[in-house]
ChimeraX commands (.cxc) that place a marker at each C-alpha (Angstrom):
marker #1 position 126.07,127.48,37.06 radius 0.5
marker #1 position 124.58,128.61,40.38 radius 0.5
marker #1 position 126.97,131.57,40.44 radius 0.5
marker #1 position 125.80,132.64,36.98 radius 0.5
marker #1 position 122.13,132.39,38.02 radius 0.5
marker #1 position 122.83,134.38,41.18 radius 0.5
marker #1 position 124.67,137.03,39.12 radius 0.5
marker #1 position 121.84,137.24,36.58 radius 0.5
marker #1 position 119.42,137.79,39.45 radius 0.5
marker #1 position 121.29,140.96,40.45 radius 0.5
marker #1 position 119.27,144.04,39.36 radius 0.5
marker #1 position 122.46,145.91,38.36 radius 0.5
marker #1 position 123.78,143.02,36.25 radius 0.5
marker #1 position 120.37,142.53,34.63 radius 0.5
marker #1 position 120.13,146.26,33.90 radius 0.5
marker #1 position 123.57,146.36,32.28 radius 0.5
marker #1 position 123.09,143.26,30.13 radius 0.5
marker #1 position 119.58,144.33,29.08 radius 0.5
marker #1 position 120.94,147.63,27.73 radius 0.5
marker #1 position 123.35,145.74,25.50 radius 0.5
marker #1 position 120.87,143.11,24.37 radius 0.5
marker #1 position 117.73,145.17,23.75 radius 0.5
marker #1 position 119.09,147.13,20.77 radius 0.5
marker #1 position 120.08,143.95,18.89 radius 0.5
marker #1 position 116.82,142.21,19.71 radius 0.5
marker #1 position 114.94,145.30,18.52 radius 0.5
marker #1 position 116.74,145.08,15.15 radius 0.5
marker #1 position 115.72,141.42,14.77 radius 0.5
marker #1 position 112.16,142.44,15.71 radius 0.5
marker #1 position 112.00,145.17,13.05 radius 0.5
marker #1 position 113.40,142.90,10.32 radius 0.5
marker #1 position 110.99,140.10,11.27 radius 0.5
marker #1 position 108.00,142.45,11.23 radius 0.5
marker #1 position 108.90,143.82,7.81 radius 0.5
marker #1 position 109.53,140.36,6.34 radius 0.5
marker #1 position 106.48,138.79,7.97 radius 0.5
marker #1 position 104.03,141.53,7.02 radius 0.5
marker #1 position 105.31,141.80,3.46 radius 0.5
marker #1 position 105.27,138.03,3.01 radius 0.5
marker #1 position 101.86,137.60,4.60 radius 0.5
marker #1 position 100.04,140.59,3.14 radius 0.5
marker #1 position 101.69,140.81,-0.28 radius 0.5
marker #1 position 103.46,137.59,-1.30 radius 0.5
marker #1 position 101.23,134.91,0.22 radius 0.5
marker #1 position 98.34,133.81,-2.03 radius 0.5
marker #1 position 94.72,134.12,-0.94 radius 0.5
marker #1 position 93.30,131.08,0.84 radius 0.5
marker #1 position 91.10,128.93,-1.39 radius 0.5
marker #1 position 88.26,128.93,1.18 radius 0.5
marker #1 position 88.67,132.11,3.23 radius 0.5
marker #1 position 90.08,134.37,0.53 radius 0.5
marker #1 position 92.03,137.35,1.85 radius 0.5
marker #1 position 90.24,137.13,5.21 radius 0.5
marker #1 position 92.78,134.52,6.31 radius 0.5
marker #1 position 95.54,137.17,6.42 radius 0.5
marker #1 position 94.44,138.25,9.88 radius 0.5
marker #1 position 96.21,135.10,11.16 radius 0.5
marker #1 position 99.48,137.01,10.85 radius 0.5
marker #1 position 98.34,139.06,13.82 radius 0.5
marker #1 position 95.91,136.70,15.53 radius 0.5
marker #1 position 98.02,133.56,15.78 radius 0.5
marker #1 position 101.24,135.19,17.11 radius 0.5
marker #1 position 99.21,137.27,19.57 radius 0.5
marker #1 position 97.36,134.18,20.83 radius 0.5
marker #1 position 100.58,132.20,21.20 radius 0.5
marker #1 position 102.29,135.06,23.01 radius 0.5
marker #1 position 99.34,135.50,25.38 radius 0.5
marker #1 position 100.04,131.99,26.66 radius 0.5
marker #1 position 103.83,132.30,26.58 radius 0.5
marker #1 position 103.93,135.54,28.56 radius 0.5
marker #1 position 101.56,134.12,31.17 radius 0.5
marker #1 position 103.86,131.13,31.62 radius 0.5
marker #1 position 106.81,133.50,32.03 radius 0.5
marker #1 position 104.92,135.34,34.77 radius 0.5
marker #1 position 103.92,132.08,36.46 radius 0.5
marker #1 position 107.50,130.75,36.36 radius 0.5
marker #1 position 108.82,134.07,37.68 radius 0.5
marker #1 position 106.22,134.02,40.43 radius 0.5
marker #1 position 107.17,130.48,41.47 radius 0.5
marker #1 position 110.88,131.38,41.58 radius 0.5
marker #1 position 110.06,134.48,43.61 radius 0.5
marker #1 position 108.00,132.52,46.15 radius 0.5
marker #1 position 110.65,129.81,46.56 radius 0.5
marker #1 position 113.98,131.66,46.27 radius 0.5
marker #1 position 112.94,135.32,46.79 radius 0.5
marker #1 position 114.90,136.58,43.79 radius 0.5
marker #1 position 114.05,140.24,43.32 radius 0.5
marker #1 position 114.51,140.36,39.55 radius 0.5
marker #1 position 111.80,137.72,39.01 radius 0.5
marker #1 position 109.25,140.03,40.65 radius 0.5
marker #1 position 110.33,142.77,38.29 radius 0.5
marker #1 position 110.09,140.50,35.22 radius 0.5
marker #1 position 106.61,139.33,36.21 radius 0.5
marker #1 position 105.35,142.85,36.88 radius 0.5
marker #1 position 106.86,144.22,33.66 radius 0.5
marker #1 position 105.43,141.34,31.60 radius 0.5
marker #1 position 101.83,141.58,32.75 radius 0.5
marker #1 position 100.65,144.62,30.69 radius 0.5
marker #1 position 102.40,143.21,27.61 radius 0.5
marker #1 position 100.71,139.83,28.03 radius 0.5
marker #1 position 97.33,141.50,28.59 radius 0.5
marker #1 position 97.83,143.48,25.38 radius 0.5
marker #1 position 98.61,140.31,23.42 radius 0.5
marker #1 position 95.52,138.62,24.85 radius 0.5
marker #1 position 93.30,141.59,23.99 radius 0.5
marker #1 position 94.74,141.67,20.46 radius 0.5
marker #1 position 94.09,137.93,20.07 radius 0.5
marker #1 position 90.46,138.37,21.15 radius 0.5
marker #1 position 89.83,141.39,18.91 radius 0.5
marker #1 position 91.45,139.89,15.80 radius 0.5
marker #1 position 89.64,136.63,16.48 radius 0.5
marker #1 position 86.33,138.49,16.60 radius 0.5
marker #1 position 87.14,140.30,13.33 radius 0.5
marker #1 position 87.97,136.96,11.68 radius 0.5
marker #1 position 84.90,135.31,13.21 radius 0.5
marker #1 position 82.40,137.70,11.64 radius 0.5
marker #1 position 82.90,136.58,8.00 radius 0.5
marker #1 position 83.63,132.96,8.98 radius 0.5
marker #1 position 80.94,132.31,11.62 radius 0.5
marker #1 position 78.56,135.19,10.93 radius 0.5
marker #1 position 79.11,136.69,14.39 radius 0.5
marker #1 position 81.86,138.47,16.27 radius 0.5
marker #1 position 81.57,136.31,19.38 radius 0.5
marker #1 position 80.39,132.87,20.45 radius 0.5
marker #1 position 80.82,131.25,23.83 radius 0.5
marker #1 position 83.25,128.81,22.29 radius 0.5
marker #1 position 85.59,126.93,24.70 radius 0.5
marker #1 position 88.71,128.47,23.15 radius 0.5
marker #1 position 87.33,132.01,23.12 radius 0.5
marker #1 position 85.89,131.77,26.62 radius 0.5
marker #1 position 89.10,130.41,28.15 radius 0.5
marker #1 position 91.13,133.11,26.34 radius 0.5
marker #1 position 88.77,135.74,27.80 radius 0.5
marker #1 position 89.37,134.25,31.27 radius 0.5
marker #1 position 93.10,134.61,30.59 radius 0.5
marker #1 position 92.61,138.34,29.98 radius 0.5
marker #1 position 90.79,138.61,33.32 radius 0.5
marker #1 position 93.69,136.81,35.02 radius 0.5
marker #1 position 96.12,139.32,33.56 radius 0.5
marker #1 position 93.94,142.23,34.66 radius 0.5
marker #1 position 93.56,140.69,38.11 radius 0.5
marker #1 position 97.34,140.40,38.44 radius 0.5
marker #1 position 97.83,144.02,37.33 radius 0.5
marker #1 position 95.16,145.16,39.80 radius 0.5
marker #1 position 96.89,143.30,42.64 radius 0.5
marker #1 position 100.17,145.04,41.86 radius 0.5
marker #1 position 98.41,148.38,42.30 radius 0.5
marker #1 position 96.44,147.34,45.38 radius 0.5
marker #1 position 99.43,147.06,47.74 radius 0.5
marker #1 position 101.93,149.79,48.55 radius 0.5
marker #1 position 104.47,147.16,49.58 radius 0.5
marker #1 position 105.76,145.63,46.33 radius 0.5
marker #1 position 106.91,142.45,48.08 radius 0.5
marker #1 position 103.39,141.73,49.34 radius 0.5
marker #1 position 101.97,142.60,45.90 radius 0.5
marker #1 position 104.46,140.24,44.24 radius 0.5
marker #1 position 103.51,137.34,46.53 radius 0.5
marker #1 position 99.77,137.92,46.06 radius 0.5
marker #1 position 100.21,138.15,42.30 radius 0.5
marker #1 position 102.36,135.02,42.19 radius 0.5
marker #1 position 99.69,133.01,44.00 radius 0.5
marker #1 position 97.02,134.27,41.59 radius 0.5
marker #1 position 98.95,133.42,38.42 radius 0.5
marker #1 position 100.00,130.00,39.72 radius 0.5
marker #1 position 96.36,129.14,40.40 radius 0.5
marker #1 position 95.46,130.46,36.95 radius 0.5
marker #1 position 98.01,128.19,35.21 radius 0.5
marker #1 position 95.28,125.54,35.06 radius 0.5
marker #1 position 93.68,127.67,32.33 radius 0.5
marker #1 position 96.68,127.34,29.97 radius 0.5
marker #1 position 96.21,123.67,28.99 radius 0.5
marker #1 position 92.47,124.31,28.74 radius 0.5
marker #1 position 93.12,127.04,26.15 radius 0.5
marker #1 position 95.66,124.93,24.27 radius 0.5
marker #1 position 93.65,121.69,24.11 radius 0.5
marker #1 position 90.09,123.10,24.14 radius 0.5
marker #1 position 89.64,122.54,20.39 radius 0.5
marker #1 position 90.63,118.89,20.77 radius 0.5
marker #1 position 88.76,118.21,24.02 radius 0.5
marker #1 position 85.45,119.76,22.99 radius 0.5
marker #1 position 83.61,120.16,19.72 radius 0.5
marker #1 position 84.05,123.87,19.06 radius 0.5
marker #1 position 83.74,126.29,16.18 radius 0.5
marker #1 position 87.37,127.32,16.51 radius 0.5
marker #1 position 89.72,126.04,13.82 radius 0.5
marker #1 position 91.92,123.12,14.85 radius 0.5
marker #1 position 95.75,123.13,14.82 radius 0.5
marker #1 position 97.34,123.61,11.42 radius 0.5
marker #1 position 100.96,124.30,12.35 radius 0.5
marker #1 position 101.71,122.24,15.45 radius 0.5
marker #1 position 100.36,118.95,14.15 radius 0.5
marker #1 position 102.70,116.02,14.67 radius 0.5
marker #1 position 102.78,114.86,11.03 radius 0.5
marker #1 position 103.18,118.11,9.11 radius 0.5
marker #1 position 101.59,121.56,9.07 radius 0.5
marker #1 position 98.52,121.79,6.82 radius 0.5
marker #1 position 99.54,125.24,5.59 radius 0.5
marker #1 position 101.59,126.00,2.50 radius 0.5
marker #1 position 105.14,127.25,2.91 radius 0.5
marker #1 position 104.29,130.54,1.20 radius 0.5
marker #1 position 101.87,131.16,4.08 radius 0.5
marker #1 position 103.83,129.39,6.81 radius 0.5
marker #1 position 107.15,131.24,6.48 radius 0.5
marker #1 position 105.61,134.74,6.91 radius 0.5
marker #1 position 103.63,133.41,9.87 radius 0.5
marker #1 position 106.78,132.08,11.55 radius 0.5
marker #1 position 108.47,135.43,10.90 radius 0.5
marker #1 position 105.56,137.17,12.60 radius 0.5
marker #1 position 105.84,134.79,15.56 radius 0.5
marker #1 position 109.53,135.73,15.83 radius 0.5
marker #1 position 108.61,139.41,15.50 radius 0.5
marker #1 position 106.07,139.19,18.32 radius 0.5
marker #1 position 108.46,137.27,20.55 radius 0.5
marker #1 position 111.33,139.70,20.04 radius 0.5
marker #1 position 108.91,142.60,20.49 radius 0.5
marker #1 position 107.95,141.12,23.85 radius 0.5
marker #1 position 111.58,140.69,24.89 radius 0.5
marker #1 position 112.53,144.21,23.80 radius 0.5
marker #1 position 109.55,145.78,25.55 radius 0.5
marker #1 position 110.12,143.65,28.64 radius 0.5
marker #1 position 113.75,144.73,28.92 radius 0.5
marker #1 position 112.79,148.41,28.61 radius 0.5
marker #1 position 109.99,148.11,31.18 radius 0.5
marker #1 position 112.18,146.04,33.50 radius 0.5
marker #1 position 114.90,148.70,33.45 radius 0.5
marker #1 position 112.35,151.32,34.50 radius 0.5
marker #1 position 111.12,149.03,37.28 radius 0.5
marker #1 position 114.69,148.41,38.44 radius 0.5
marker #1 position 115.49,152.12,38.64 radius 0.5
marker #1 position 112.32,152.67,40.67 radius 0.5
marker #1 position 113.00,149.62,42.86 radius 0.5
marker #1 position 116.65,150.46,43.47 radius 0.5
marker #1 position 116.45,154.26,43.54 radius 0.5
marker #1 position 118.41,154.44,46.83 radius 0.5
marker #1 position 121.26,152.24,45.57 radius 0.5
marker #1 position 124.60,153.85,44.87 radius 0.5
marker #1 position 124.84,152.38,41.36 radius 0.5
marker #1 position 121.46,153.90,40.40 radius 0.5
marker #1 position 122.60,157.32,41.64 radius 0.5
marker #1 position 125.68,157.01,39.42 radius 0.5
marker #1 position 123.45,156.29,36.39 radius 0.5
marker #1 position 121.28,159.31,37.22 radius 0.5
marker #1 position 124.34,161.53,37.49 radius 0.5
marker #1 position 125.55,160.30,34.08 radius 0.5
marker link #1:1,2 radius 0.2
marker link #1:2,3 radius 0.2
marker link #1:3,4 radius 0.2
marker link #1:4,5 radius 0.2
marker link #1:5,6 radius 0.2
marker link #1:6,7 radius 0.2
marker link #1:7,8 radius 0.2
marker link #1:8,9 radius 0.2
marker link #1:9,10 radius 0.2
marker link #1:10,11 radius 0.2
marker link #1:11,12 radius 0.2
marker link #1:12,13 radius 0.2
marker link #1:13,14 radius 0.2
marker link #1:14,15 radius 0.2
marker link #1:15,16 radius 0.2
marker link #1:16,17 radius 0.2
marker link #1:17,18 radius 0.2
marker link #1:18,19 radius 0.2
marker link #1:19,20 radius 0.2
marker link #1:20,21 radius 0.2
marker link #1:21,22 radius 0.2
marker link #1:22,23 radius 0.2
marker link #1:23,24 radius 0.2
marker link #1:24,25 radius 0.2
marker link #1:25,26 radius 0.2
marker link #1:26,27 radius 0.2
marker link #1:27,28 radius 0.2
marker link #1:28,29 radius 0.2
marker link #1:29,30 radius 0.2
marker link #1:30,31 radius 0.2
marker link #1:31,32 radius 0.2
marker link #1:32,33 radius 0.2
marker link #1:33,34 radius 0.2
marker link #1:34,35 radius 0.2
marker link #1:35,36 radius 0.2
marker link #1:36,37 radius 0.2
marker link #1:37,38 radius 0.2
marker link #1:38,39 radius 0.2
marker link #1:39,40 radius 0.2
marker link #1:40,41 radius 0.2
marker link #1:41,42 radius 0.2
marker link #1:42,43 radius 0.2
marker link #1:43,44 radius 0.2
marker link #1:44,45 radius 0.2
marker link #1:45,46 radius 0.2
marker link #1:46,47 radius 0.2
marker link #1:47,48 radius 0.2
marker link #1:48,49 radius 0.2
marker link #1:49,50 radius 0.2
marker link #1:50,51 radius 0.2
marker link #1:51,52 radius 0.2
marker link #1:52,53 radius 0.2
marker link #1:53,54 radius 0.2
marker link #1:54,55 radius 0.2
marker link #1:55,56 radius 0.2
marker link #1:56,57 radius 0.2
marker link #1:57,58 radius 0.2
marker link #1:58,59 radius 0.2
marker link #1:59,60 radius 0.2
marker link #1:60,61 radius 0.2
marker link #1:61,62 radius 0.2
marker link #1:62,63 radius 0.2
marker link #1:63,64 radius 0.2
marker link #1:64,65 radius 0.2
marker link #1:65,66 radius 0.2
marker link #1:66,67 radius 0.2
marker link #1:67,68 radius 0.2
marker link #1:68,69 radius 0.2
marker link #1:69,70 radius 0.2
marker link #1:70,71 radius 0.2
marker link #1:71,72 radius 0.2
marker link #1:72,73 radius 0.2
marker link #1:73,74 radius 0.2
marker link #1:74,75 radius 0.2
marker link #1:75,76 radius 0.2
marker link #1:76,77 radius 0.2
marker link #1:77,78 radius 0.2
marker link #1:78,79 radius 0.2
marker link #1:79,80 radius 0.2
marker link #1:80,81 radius 0.2
marker link #1:81,82 radius 0.2
marker link #1:82,83 radius 0.2
marker link #1:83,84 radius 0.2
marker link #1:84,85 radius 0.2
marker link #1:85,86 radius 0.2
marker link #1:86,87 radius 0.2
marker link #1:87,88 radius 0.2
marker link #1:88,89 radius 0.2
marker link #1:89,90 radius 0.2
marker link #1:90,91 radius 0.2
marker link #1:91,92 radius 0.2
marker link #1:92,93 radius 0.2
marker link #1:93,94 radius 0.2
marker link #1:94,95 radius 0.2
marker link #1:95,96 radius 0.2
marker link #1:96,97 radius 0.2
marker link #1:97,98 radius 0.2
marker link #1:98,99 radius 0.2
marker link #1:99,100 radius 0.2
marker link #1:100,101 radius 0.2
marker link #1:101,102 radius 0.2
marker link #1:102,103 radius 0.2
marker link #1:103,104 radius 0.2
marker link #1:104,105 radius 0.2
marker link #1:105,106 radius 0.2
marker link #1:106,107 radius 0.2
marker link #1:107,108 radius 0.2
marker link #1:108,109 radius 0.2
marker link #1:109,110 radius 0.2
marker link #1:110,111 radius 0.2
marker link #1:111,112 radius 0.2
marker link #1:112,113 radius 0.2
marker link #1:113,114 radius 0.2
marker link #1:114,115 radius 0.2
marker link #1:115,116 radius 0.2
marker link #1:116,117 radius 0.2
marker link #1:117,118 radius 0.2
marker link #1:118,119 radius 0.2
marker link #1:119,120 radius 0.2
marker link #1:120,121 radius 0.2
marker link #1:121,122 radius 0.2
marker link #1:122,123 radius 0.2
marker link #1:123,124 radius 0.2
marker link #1:124,125 radius 0.2
marker link #1:125,126 radius 0.2
marker link #1:126,127 radius 0.2
marker link #1:127,128 radius 0.2
marker link #1:128,129 radius 0.2
marker link #1:129,130 radius 0.2
marker link #1:130,131 radius 0.2
marker link #1:131,132 radius 0.2
marker link #1:132,133 radius 0.2
marker link #1:133,134 radius 0.2
marker link #1:134,135 radius 0.2
marker link #1:135,136 radius 0.2
marker link #1:136,137 radius 0.2
marker link #1:137,138 radius 0.2
marker link #1:138,139 radius 0.2
marker link #1:139,140 radius 0.2
marker link #1:140,141 radius 0.2
marker link #1:141,142 radius 0.2
marker link #1:142,143 radius 0.2
marker link #1:143,144 radius 0.2
marker link #1:144,145 radius 0.2
marker link #1:145,146 radius 0.2
marker link #1:146,147 radius 0.2
marker link #1:147,148 radius 0.2
marker link #1:148,149 radius 0.2
marker link #1:149,150 radius 0.2
marker link #1:150,151 radius 0.2
marker link #1:151,152 radius 0.2
marker link #1:152,153 radius 0.2
marker link #1:153,154 radius 0.2
marker link #1:154,155 radius 0.2
marker link #1:155,156 radius 0.2
marker link #1:156,157 radius 0.2
marker link #1:157,158 radius 0.2
marker link #1:158,159 radius 0.2
marker link #1:159,160 radius 0.2
marker link #1:160,161 radius 0.2
marker link #1:161,162 radius 0.2
marker link #1:162,163 radius 0.2
marker link #1:163,164 radius 0.2
marker link #1:164,165 radius 0.2
marker link #1:165,166 radius 0.2
marker link #1:166,167 radius 0.2
marker link #1:167,168 radius 0.2
marker link #1:168,169 radius 0.2
marker link #1:169,170 radius 0.2
marker link #1:170,171 radius 0.2
marker link #1:171,172 radius 0.2
marker link #1:172,173 radius 0.2
marker link #1:173,174 radius 0.2
marker link #1:174,175 radius 0.2
marker link #1:175,176 radius 0.2
marker link #1:176,177 radius 0.2
marker link #1:177,178 radius 0.2
marker link #1:178,179 radius 0.2
marker link #1:179,180 radius 0.2
marker link #1:180,181 radius 0.2
marker link #1:181,182 radius 0.2
marker link #1:182,183 radius 0.2
marker link #1:183,184 radius 0.2
marker link #1:184,185 radius 0.2
marker link #1:185,186 radius 0.2
marker link #1:186,187 radius 0.2
marker link #1:187,188 radius 0.2
marker link #1:188,189 radius 0.2
marker link #1:189,190 radius 0.2
marker link #1:190,191 radius 0.2
marker link #1:191,192 radius 0.2
marker link #1:192,193 radius 0.2
marker link #1:193,194 radius 0.2
marker link #1:194,195 radius 0.2
marker link #1:195,196 radius 0.2
marker link #1:196,197 radius 0.2
marker link #1:197,198 radius 0.2
marker link #1:198,199 radius 0.2
marker link #1:199,200 radius 0.2
marker link #1:200,201 radius 0.2
marker link #1:201,202 radius 0.2
marker link #1:202,203 radius 0.2
marker link #1:203,204 radius 0.2
marker link #1:204,205 radius 0.2
marker link #1:205,206 radius 0.2
marker link #1:206,207 radius 0.2
marker link #1:207,208 radius 0.2
marker link #1:208,209 radius 0.2
marker link #1:209,210 radius 0.2
marker link #1:210,211 radius 0.2
marker link #1:211,212 radius 0.2
marker link #1:212,213 radius 0.2
marker link #1:213,214 radius 0.2
marker link #1:214,215 radius 0.2
marker link #1:215,216 radius 0.2
marker link #1:216,217 radius 0.2
marker link #1:217,218 radius 0.2
marker link #1:218,219 radius 0.2
marker link #1:219,220 radius 0.2
marker link #1:220,221 radius 0.2
marker link #1:221,222 radius 0.2
marker link #1:222,223 radius 0.2
marker link #1:223,224 radius 0.2
marker link #1:224,225 radius 0.2
marker link #1:225,226 radius 0.2
marker link #1:226,227 radius 0.2
marker link #1:227,228 radius 0.2
marker link #1:228,229 radius 0.2
marker link #1:229,230 radius 0.2
marker link #1:230,231 radius 0.2
marker link #1:231,232 radius 0.2
marker link #1:232,233 radius 0.2
marker link #1:233,234 radius 0.2
marker link #1:234,235 radius 0.2
marker link #1:235,236 radius 0.2
marker link #1:236,237 radius 0.2
marker link #1:237,238 radius 0.2
marker link #1:238,239 radius 0.2
marker link #1:239,240 radius 0.2
marker link #1:240,241 radius 0.2
marker link #1:241,242 radius 0.2
marker link #1:242,243 radius 0.2
marker link #1:243,244 radius 0.2
view
């Protein structure tokens, strides 16, 4: 098991396996997007309270979930990097940050668009919205730190410390609706008894969640390969790839 982990941490091995995996994951992503968007925008019935305005959840909910998921990936990668100094984890964290920031921005924008007809305003200082905005600042802070240092190892350590401190914001985002009385809608899918959303609406939403997740993985693998080539440009195996 340890040998496999050590092998996976090799930039060359990660580069090779990512080339093989990314094309298949991209196919799953495209199929999920087509199925999710068609099911959500065409097949799913209008909500009895929100009408067609509810359909923005097919972008908002997956984006919001992925904003948290990607941050946790960065935090886990940062912790591994600080403890075991595995180079590939620095690359994964750095490659993930702009993607996670994009998901967070999309979640905030789509939430504001949904909020206007539902609340009568694009923005309120709601606990969920405010903590999600803080998450965007954490992403931007991490990205800024990566650009602030010429030495990538120092930048990786500084960024890892920042994201690990910022992890405290993740449970606040997740449980803010339950901890405080907020305007934000409560959980409808992750409830312990059963989701309070009809299957005709739920299935397209789950397809969109899969689409967003596979989009993240595909984009991450592409960005990581670029980072690896830049990181390892003096290595003999990189020179062989360039010659090819």
